[in-house]
C-alpha positions in Angstrom: -17.9 -9.8 -18.2 -15.4 -10.3 -15.6 -13.5 -7.4 -14.3 -9.9 -6.4 -15.1 -8.0 -7.5 -12.4 -4.9 -5.0 -11.4 -2.3 -6.4 -8.9 -0.5 -3.5 -7.2 2.8 -4.2 -5.3 3.0 -1.6 -2.6 4.9 -0.7 0.7 3.3 1.3 3.4 6.5 3.2 3.9 6.5 4.6 0.6 4.9 8.0 -0.2 4.4 7.3 -4.1 2.3 4.2 -3.0 0.0 6.6 -1.2 -0.6 8.4 -4.3 -1.3 5.0 -6.0 -3.7 4.3 -3.6 -5.7 7.5 -4.0 -5.7 6.9 -7.6 -6.5 3.3 -7.5 -9.6 4.2 -5.4 -10.8 6.7 -8.0 -10.2 4.4 -10.7 -12.3 1.9 -8.9 -15.2 4.5 -8.3 -15.3 5.6 -12.0 -15.3 2.1 -13.4 -16.9 0.3 -10.7 -17.2 -3.5 -11.3 -15.2 -3.4 -14.5 -12.0 -3.3 -12.4 -10.8 -5.2 -9.4 -7.8 -4.0 -7.3 -5.6 -6.4 -5.3 -2.8 -5.2 -3.1 0.3 -7.0 -2.5 3.5 -6.5 -0.5 6.7 -5.2 -1.5 9.3 -4.5 1.3 11.6 -1.5 0.8 13.0 -2.1 4.3 12.8 -5.8 4.8 14.8 -5.8 8.1 15.1 -3.4 10.9 17.6 -0.6 10.5 18.5 0.4 14.0 21.0 3.1 12.9 18.6 5.4 11.7 18.2 8.7 13.7 15.1 10.8 14.0 16.7 14.1 12.8 17.7 12.5 9.5 14.5 10.8 9.0 12.7 14.2 9.6 14.9 15.8 7.0 14.0 12.9 4.5 10.4 13.6 5.0 10.7 16.9 3.4 10.9 14.9 0.0 7.3 13.9 0.7 6.1 17.3 -0.5 6.9 16.4 -4.1 4.2 13.5 -4.3 2.1 15.7 -2.0 2.0 18.4 -4.9 0.9 16.1 -7.5 -2.9 15.9 -8.7 -4.8 12.9 -7.0 -2.3 12.7 -4.2 -2.5 11.6 -0.7 -2.1 14.0 2.4 1.4 14.5 3.4 3.0 16.5 6.3 6.7 16.9 7.1 7.6 14.8 10.2 7.0 16.5 13.5 7.2 15.1 17.0 9.3 12.6 18.8 7.7 9.2 17.2 9.8 7.2 14.9 11.6 6.6 12.7 9.8 3.6 11.4 12.0 0.4 12.0 11.0 -1.6 8.9 8.3 -2.5 6.4 7.1 -5.8 7.8 4.6 -4.7 10.8 2.2 -2.8 8.6 2.0 -5.3 6.1 1.3 -7.9 8.9 -1.7 -5.8 10.1 -2.9 -5.3 6.8 -2.7 -8.9 6.2 -4.6 -9.7 9.4 -7.4 -7.3 8.3 -7.8 -9.0 5.0 -8.6 -12.3 6.8 -11.5 -10.5 8.2 -13.0 -9.4 4.8 -12.1 -7.0 1.8 -14.0 -4.0 3.7 -11.7 -4.5 6.8 -8.5 -4.6 4.8 -9.7 -1.3 3.0 -10.3 0.5 6.1 -6.8 -0.6 7.6 -5.2 0.1 4.2 -6.2 3.5 4.1 -5.8 4.1 7.7 -2.1 3.0 7.7 -1.1 5.3 5.1 -3.0 8.3 6.2 -1.6 7.7 10.0 1.8 7.6 8.5 2.1 10.3 5.8 -0.5 12.8 7.3 -0.5 12.2 11.0 3.3 11.5 11.5 2.7 8.2 13.4 5.2 5.4 13.4 3.2 2.7 11.9 5.9 -0.1 12.8 5.3 0.6 16.6 3.0 -2.1 17.9 0.9 0.2 20.1 0.3 2.5 17.1 -0.8 -0.5 15.1 -3.1 -1.5 17.7 -4.6 2.0 17.9 -5.2 2.0 14.1 -6.9 -1.5 14.5 -9.3 0.1 16.9 -9.8 3.1 14.8 -10.9 0.9 11.7 -13.4 -0.5 14.2 -11.9 -4.0 14.1 -12.6 -6.4 16.8 -9.6 -6.1 19.4 -9.4 -9.8 19.9 -8.9 -10.3 16.4 -5.4 -8.3 16.3 -3.6 -11.2 17.4 -4.1 -12.5 13.9 -1.2 -10.3 12.7 1.3 -12.6 14.6 0.3 -15.6 12.4 3.6 -16.9 10.8 1.6 -17.8 7.7 0.9 -14.2 7.1 4.8 -13.4 7.1 5.2 -16.2 4.7 2.6 -14.5 2.3 4.3 -11.1 2.5 7.6 -12.7 1.7 6.2 -14.8 -1.1 4.4 -11.6 -2.6 7.7 -9.7 -2.3 9.7 -12.4 -4.2 6.6 -12.4 -6.8 7.0 -8.7 -7.4 10.8 -9.0 -7.9 10.1 -12.1 -10.5 7.6 -9.7 -12.3 10.3 -7.0 -12.7 9.3 -4.6 -10.2 12.1 -2.4 -9.4 10.5 -0.3 -6.7 7.0 0.5 -5.8 4.3 1.2 -6.6 4.4 -1.4 -9.2 1.5 -2.6 -11.1 0.5 -5.6 -13.5 -2.6 -6.9 -15.0 -3.5 -10.4 -13.3 -3.2 -12.3 -16.8 0.2 -10.8 -17.5 3.8 -11.5 -16.0 5.3 -8.0 -16.2 4.8 -5.3 -13.8 5.1 -1.6 -14.6 6.7 0.5 -11.9 5.6 4.2 -11.0 3.0 6.0 -9.5 1.2 7.0 -12.8 -1.8 9.5 -13.4 -5.3 7.9 -13.2 -5.6 8.4 -16.9 -2.9 5.9 -17.6 -4.5 3.1 -15.5 -7.9 3.9 -17.0 -6.5 3.6 -20.5 -5.0 0.3 -19.3 -8.2 -1.0 -18.0 -10.4 0.0 -20.9 -8.0 -1.6 -23.4 -8.2 -4.7 -21.4 -11.8 -4.5 -21.6 -11.9 -4.1 -25.5 -9.6 -7.3 -25.6 -12.0 -9.2 -23.5 -14.9 -8.2 -25.6 -13.2 -9.1 -28.7 -13.4 -5.4 -30.2 
C-alpha cells in the first residue's frame, strides 16, 4: 500500500515549526513506511526587516519558552550574545532547498541543523557565514553550497508559499494530506497526526 503523504508548510524562524518537526520525526519513526513527510516553504518574513533591533528581538525570544514547555518539543533557549536578529525567512529556505537537490538524507540533516542552530544555539540562520558553517556541520560537500544561489530554488520557495496560502494556511506549521486541498494550521500533538494517518490508511484499504 502506498504511504500517506503529509505536506507540511513550515518556516525556519517559527518556534512552533520546530515542535512540528520533532513530532513529524517521531510519527515517521512509529509508522515507518506508512507515512511520508514532505516539507514545503512558508515565509513569515518574506522581505528583510532592517528596523528590528537586537534588544527587542531578545525580549521576543522569551516567548519560545512556551513551545519549549510542551511535550515532544524542540530545544529552546532565550537569545543570548550579539548575533542577530535574523533578517528574513528566505536564506535558510534556500539552503534547505539546495540540500534537497543532493538527496533526502542531505535535506533531513540540514533541516534539523537549521532549527537546532537557531532555537537552541542562538545562531543567526539568515547570515551567510552561519549558513555555510551549518552546511559544513551537516557534512555536505562545500563546493555544492553554491546551489543555494540558484534562482530556480527561490522560485520554488515563492511558489510553495503561494500554494500554502491557497490551501488556507493562515500561519505555520500547516499540514495537509497530499490528496486533499485544505491545510490544517497548528502544531498539534503527535496523537493528532497519528490518528489522521491511520484513518487515511483505513480509507486506502477500504475498511
